[in-house]
N, C-alpha and C positions, 0 to 999 in steps of 0.2 A: 652757669650754662644757659645760653639763650640763643635761639636760632628760629628762622623762618624757612619753611621749605613746601614744595609743591605736594599737594595731597596725595595724586596718584603715584608720584614717585615714592614718597614715604609708605604708603600702604604696601605697595609692591615690595619693597625692600624689607620692610618688617615682617609681612607674610613669609617671604623667602627665608629670612634668618630664623624665625620662629617655627618654622616647619619640622626641624629636628629636635624640637624640646621634649624632653622626657615627659611620659604621662603621669608617672610616679617618681619624680625626683628623689634621689637619696639625700639631699640637702635642699633646703628652701631656696638657697641663692641659685641653684641649677636650673630653676624655673624662670629665672631673670634673662633679660635682654639687655645687654650692655650697649648704652647710647654714648658715644664719644664725640664732642663737637670741637673743631679746631679751624684754622684759618683754611685749611686745605677742604673742608666740608664735613660730613658726617661718617662715622664708621658704626655701623650696627653688628653687634656679635652674640653668637650664642655657643655654649660648650657644657658637655655633660661628662668630660672625661674620656668620652669615646669619639664622639663626632663634633667637629665646630663648623660654624657657618660664619662667614664675615661679608657684609654687603656694604659699599662705599657709594655715597651720593652726595651731589652737590647741594648746597644749603647757603642760605645767607646768615652767617653766624655773626651774632652781636658780642656774645661772651663765650669763651671757651670753657670746657668742663666735661665731666661725665657723670653718668647716673645709671643706676641698675633698677629696672621695674619689671613688674610681671610680664613675660613676653606674650602669652596667649591673650591676656587681657588687653594688651597694647594693639595687638593685631585685630582683636575683635572691634576695638573703638576705631581704628584707622579705617577698617573695612566700611563702617557705617557713616563716616563723616561726609558732609556736603562737599560738593566740588569747589572748595576754596582754599587759599592758602592756610598753612598750619603753623601757628605759634607755639612753640615749646620752651618752657623756661623751668629751671631748678629753683625752688624757693625753700630753703632749709631741707627738712627731711621728706618733702614732697614735689611733685613734677606737675606743673599745670599745663594743660594742653587747651588751645583754643583753635576753634575753626569756625568762621562766621558767628553764629549766635550760639553755637554749642561749646561748652565748657566742661573740661574734666580735670579732676585732681587726683593724682595717683600717688600711692605711698611708695618710697623707694626702698630697696634692699641693700644691705651693706656690701659697697663696692670693694672694699679691703678683703672681704671673704671670698670674692669671686676668683676661680682658678684662672691662671695664665693661659691666654689662647695660644695654642701651637703655631709655630712658624711653617710655612710651606717649605718642604723640601726642595732641593735643586730641581728645576724643570727638565724633564726627560724628552719632551716632545710635544708636538700640537696634533689635532685630528679635528676633522669637520664635526661641528656640534651634531648637526642633524644626523649624520652618519653614525656618529658614536652613539646618540640616545637609541636610534633604532637597532643598532647591533646590540646594545645592552638589554633592550627590551626583549629581543629574541633569546639571547643566552639566558636570562633569569627565568626562563619558562620551567627550565629543569632543576632550579636550586631548591634544595630541601628547606623545610620550614619546622623541623623538628630541633628545638634548642638543646635536647639531650645528645644531638650529634652536630656540635656547632661548626665542624669542618665543613660539612655537607651544606651549611645554610650560607657558604660562601661562593664566589665566582673566582677561579683561578684565572688571573690576568698574565698573559705571557706575551713578552715583547722581544722579537728577534729582527733586528734590522728595521725594515719599514712595514713590518706585519705585526699586527696585534691579534692574538687569539684569546677568547672568552671561552671558558669551560665550566660547565656546571653540571652537578648530578645530585639526585636524592636517593640513589642506589636502584631505582626503577626506570629511571630514564636518564638520558644524557644529552646535553646540547653542546655544540661546538659552533662558535662563530668567528669567522676571521675578517678583517678589514685592513685596508692599507693606512698609513698614517705618516707624520713627517718627524722622524726621530731627531733628537739634538745631535746625535753623533751616528754615523751610517752602521756601525758595528753594534749598537746597543742591544744588550741581552740581559733581560731582568725579568723577574716572575714574582707575583704577590697574590695573596689570597684576601680578596675584599669582600665585606659583608654584602650580600646580594641586595639586601632591601636599601641600603644606604647608597650603593652603586646605581641602583635602578632610579632611585628618587633623585640623585644628584644628576645624572645624565638627562634626566627628562627636564629638570628644572632650569639646566643650563643650555637647552636646545634652541633658544631664541637667539643666541649670538652666532657670529660665523664659526668660531672655532673654540676649542677647549684646550688648556696647557694641562698636561698630566705631570705630575711632580711624584718622582718614587726614588728612593735611595737606590744605588747601583747594585746592592746585594739582594734587594727585595724585602729587607727586614730593617737593619739599621735601627732608626729610632721608632721602627714599627708604624709608620702612617704613610698614607698616600693622599696627595692633594689634588684638586681639581680648580681650574680657575678659568672663568668665561665672563662674558658681558651680559648685564641686564639692564632695564629701563633706569637710567641715570648713573650707572657706574659699574665697577667691576664687582664679581661675586667670587668668592673664594671659600672652599670647604675642604676639610681634612677629615680623615677617619683612621682609627687604629686598624692595623691589620689583624687577621685572625691567626692564631697559632695553631700549629698542627701540620701533619703531612697530608696534602690533597691526593686522593688515589690516583694511580696512574691509569688513566681512562682511554688515554688514545687508542691503545691496542685492542679496545672493544669493538672499533669500527671494523666490520670484515673487509677483507680485500677481494673477496670474490661475490658475485651474485648469481644465485641459481635460477631464482623468480624475480622478475622485475615488473611491476604493473604501473601504468600511468593513467591518472584518473582527474577528471576535472575537481578542482579543490572545493568549490563552492557546493556541486552537487553532492560530494562525499560528505562535507560538513552537515548538510542538512539532512542526508539520509542517517547518519550516525545519531544526530539530535533526536529524529523522530523514534528510530528503533530503540534507543536506550531509554526511552520513557518506560518501557517494561522491564528493563534490567534493574535487579536488585543492586544495592550500594556495592556489595562486594564481588558481584559477578562480572563475567566478560562478555563483551559483545563479540560474536563469532563473524570470522571474516572468511569466506571460501572464494577462491580465485580460480576461475576456469570458464572455458567457452566465452571468452570476450567479455566477461561481465565479472563484477564482485557482487557477491550476495551476502548480505548482512542479516544476522538472527540473533534474537535476544529473548530470554523468558524461557521457562521449561516447565513440564508437567502440567499440574492443574492451574498454574498461575497464567497471567498473561502472556502473550507471545506476540512477537512481531517479526515480519521479515521483508526485505526490500532488496532490490538490485540496482545497479548503476552501471553504465558501459565502463569497460577497462581496456586498455591496450596491454596484453599481457605477453611477455616473453619468458618462456622457460617452462618449469612444471607447475602443475596444479598442485594447490596446497590449501589447508584449512588450519586457521590458527584463531586466537582471540585476544584482545587486548582490554584493558581498562578504559572505557569510552571518555571519561574525563580527561585522561592524560592523552588519549589519541587526539582529542579536540585541541587540547593545548598546543600540541605540536602542529597541527594543520593550521591552526589560528596564527602561529607565529610565520608563517611562510606567505610571501607576496606573490609568488608566480600563480597565475591561473591553473596550471597543470602541476599536480604533485607527483613524485615518483617514490613508490614504496618497494624497497629491495630486500630481499631475503636470501639466506643461505639454506635453511630449513624452516618448517613450521614451529619447532621447539626453539628457535633461536630468535634473538631480537630483530625487529625491522628498523631499517634506516630510512627515515623520511626526509626528503628533499625537495626543492623546487627545480623543474625540468629546465635547464641552462641556468641553475642557480647562482647567479651573479647580481649582488644587490647594486650594482653601479660604483661601489666604492672599493672595488678590487677584492671583494671578500665573498664568502659562501656561508650558507648555514645548514647545519646537519642536525637531525633529531632522532637518537636511538631509543627505542621503546621495547622494554621486557615484554613477551607475552605473559597471558594469564591462563591458568588451567581451565578448560572448557568443562561445564557440566555434562555429565553423561545422560 
C-alpha cells in the first residue's frame, strides 16, 4: 500500500472516522483505524461492534492495499503535520508517514482480526443537513444519561410520510421536535430508537454538506442498525449504529391539550434572571416562579441561607400561579429555543410546563416543544 494525499483532507477524514473510537476498547484491534487504498481512492473506517464510521477521499494511489493502525494516534499525528502533501506506505508490519521533513513510523494491528464493517441499510429518504443537525441538537436536550435506563438514553425517531418526529425523555423532562424531509416513498412509516449521543454527534459532524441520507429498515428493527450518509471535505461520509432494544415510553399523551395559564417572556431576559437567581439555590432545590400582575417573579434560597429574588416582565393570560423547577433543566429547555420570545403554558401549578417559542417554526416545517416536570418548593 502506498499513496499521496492532501494533508487537510486526510486530517479531516481521519479525525471524523476516529471520533467514535472507544476509550476502553474490548479488544486491541477496535482501537484501530482501517486504511484501504485502491484505484478509487482511500476508505478510512472504524467500528466497535456498535457504531461504524467510513470516510472516502481522493488520493494518488501507487500501490493498493490496506492497513490497520491506532486511530487516535494517527489523528493526533495528522492534526500536527505541516501544510504539505502526505505520503503513506505500508512496509512489512509498519506504516511510514512522511510530510515535508516530518517522518513517522507506526506499528500496524492485525487486519484479519478486525470485524467486518456493516453495510448501510436501504435509503429511506433525505433531509437538509443543517435542519437535521439543529433539530437533533434540540431533541437530545431531554435525553437520559443514566446507563441503568438504556431506553431513555435514546431518541425515538418516528417517520410518517414527509415528517420526522424526534422524541426524548429522562423521566423529568420531555422534548419533541418535528421537521419535514424527503422520504423515498410518500407513505413511509417507520420508527427507531437511536442512541442520543451517537445521533447528536453524527448529525453535527455531517452538517457541512447539503443533505443527509437516512437509511433504516422498514420495520425499524430488522438488522438493528440505522445509517446516515453525507458529504465532507474530499468525499462521502457514512456512519451506522445499532438501534437500542426496548420499548420507548408512550410520551406524546403527556403534552396537555388545554392551557389555563400562558406566559410570554423575553427569552434572553428570562435566561439571565434564572442564572442569577439560581446562584443561591442548592443543588437539589427548585427555583420558584410566581406568575401574576404582568410579571414573573423568581425566588431561590430559604431560611438562614442566601436568598435571591428578581422579576421580569411577562404577558400573562389566565390564572395566577406559583410553581418551581430545576433551574438547570429549565435553562436547558430555554437554551434549545431559537425564538426571542418564549411561551410557558400551564394547566395548573402542580402539572408540567410546556415551553416553546412563539410562532414556533424553525423554517424547516417543524416545531420544538419542551415539557418539564415541576419540583416541590421548600416551605
